[in-house]
N, C-alpha and C positions, 0 to 999 in steps of 0.2 A: 204729536197728533192726538187730539182728544177723540174719544169714541162715544157713540150714542148708546151702545149696549155691549154686554160681554161677548155676544156673538160676533160683533164687528171686530173687536179686539183679537179674538181667536183667529179670525180669517186674515187679519192684517199681519199677525205675528206668528202664532204657533204653527198654523198649517201652511204658511206661505211657501217656504222653500221645499217642504216635503211634497206639496202638491205639484210643484214644478218638476221635481225629480220623477214622480210617478206618472205624470201625464204629458210627457214630452213627445211621445210618438203616437200619432193617430193615422187612420186611413182617411186622408182628406178627400180622396175621390169619392169614397162612400159617403162621407159627410156632406159633400157638395150635392149629392143626390138627395139627401134628406132636406137640405135647404131649398132645393128646387120644389120639393113637395110642399114645404111649409109656406113658401112665398109665391106659389103658383097663382093665387087669386089676387095678388097685389097688382096695382096699376100705376105706372108712371112714378116710380120712386127713384130717386137719384142719390140718396144718402141714408145713413142709419146711425143710431147710437146704441151700442151694447153696454148695458149696465151690469158690470161684473164680468170683464173679459178674461181675467186671469192671464195665461200665457198666449192667448190668441187663437185657440182652436177654431172658434167660430169665424173669426176674422179671416183666417186662412181658407176655410171652407167656403165662405161666402165669396171670397175673391175668385175662387175657381168657378163657382156657379154664376156669379154676377160681377164680372171684372170691372164694370163701370160704376159700381156703387161706391160712394165716398164714405169711408168709415170714420166714426168717432167713438171714444171709449170712456168709461168710468171704471177704475180698478182700485180697490182698497189696499191691496198688498204692494208695498214698495218694490220688492224684488221682482214680482210679476210685471209691474208697471214698467220698470226699467228694461226688462227683457222684451216686452212687446213693442215698446216705443223705439227700441233699437232695430226692430225688424220691419216696421211699417211706418209710413207717414200718415198722420191723422189730421183731419180738419180741426178737431178739438179733442183734447185728452186731459182727463182729471184724475189725479192720484188721491183717492180718499173715498169716503162713504157716499152712497147715492144721496143720502139726506143732506150732506154737506156740499154737494156739487152746485155749481152756479153757471148755468147757460141761459141764453135768451129763450123766452117761451113764446110760441113754439119754435123749435129750431130744426127738427129732423123729420123726414118723411116716415121713418120707421124707428121705433124704440122697442128694444126687446131685452128679456132675460132668459137664460137657459140654465137651470139648476142653481139659481141664486136666491130666489125668494124663499126656498125651503130652508135657508140658513138665516133668514131675517127674524129677529125677535117678533113674535106675533103681535105684540102691542104697538109695534112700529110698522107693521105690514102695510096698512092703508096709506100711511104717510109716504112710504117708498113707492107704492103704486101711483099715488097722486103726482109725485115727481115725474114718473114715466109718462103719465097722461098729459101733464103740462108741457113736457118737452116735445111731445109728438105733434106734428102737423096733421097726420092722418092715421097711421097704423100703429098699433101696439101688439106685440107678440109675446106671449108668456109660455114658457116650456118648463114644467116642473113635475115632481112626483105627485101623483094624484091619490087622494083618499076622500071618501064622501064626507066623513066627519074629521075635524081637525085632530091630529094626533102627533105626539112627539116620540121620536125613536132615538136610540143612541147613535152617535157618529164617532167612529174611531174610539169607542169605549167611553165617550163622554155624553152625559144627558143634556137635553135641551139645546142641542146644536143642529138638529135637523127636524123639520116640521112638515108633515104631509097634510094636504087638505084639498078642497076643490077651489083652486086659485082662480079658475075661469069664472065660476059662479060669483065669487067674492068681487071680482073686478067688474063684471057686467051689472051687478046689483048696486054698485057704488059710483059708477062713472057713466057718462052719457055716450055710450058706444053701442054698436051693433056687432053681432058675431058674423064674421066673414067665412071662417073655416076653422076646423079643429081636427086633431088626429092623435095618433099614438105611434111613437118610435120604439118598436120592440127591441129590447136589448139583445135578443137572440140574433138579430140581424145587424143592429147598429152599435153594439158595444165597441167594436174596433174603431168606430169613428168618434168615440167618446160620449155617445148618447146611451142612457141607461134607463130603459122603460119610461121615457118621458112622454107625458101627455101635454099637448100644445094647443093653444087657442090663438087665433088671429082676429083682432078686433079693429074696427074702423070708427073713428070719432064721428058723431052725428053732426 
């Protein structure tokens, strides 16, 4: 598999199995409550695409909150992809980078990332966002670490592997969407569900 950046290669290889080991137990009931909050203002959605699902924490939690939603996934890590596809049946599933994925446009009522865009090379961020925008029939949800000004911090001791910024502002300034809702999942409450001080935005295509 060819990679578009060093960040993609790190997540596909170096961190893949380590992440699975460290993040295999979550409070999915608590997480399902978070998803009910984030999707409360959506209307008439029947399916979704998660860009960067890893071992399926969000898939499991959404299934509890909205059991009738049909899931699809993109996941760059082969071990994580094999794990999640052994646990669930997906309408569509792609093992690779978001930028390399190929689905019909638009295909999904909701497209989202949670804690994925923070690991994307900033030079490729808008291209990844455009993929999400194009895949969406109606809604795009982004949940990431927030900072008013773009900043890079170390991730597991390595530089340039985690980037914080105002992802919502970047998205709404570059794509034809309106803001439906936004909020904050405080880690003090939601860490056990796998959320870690996540700021989220729900957009609707115009």
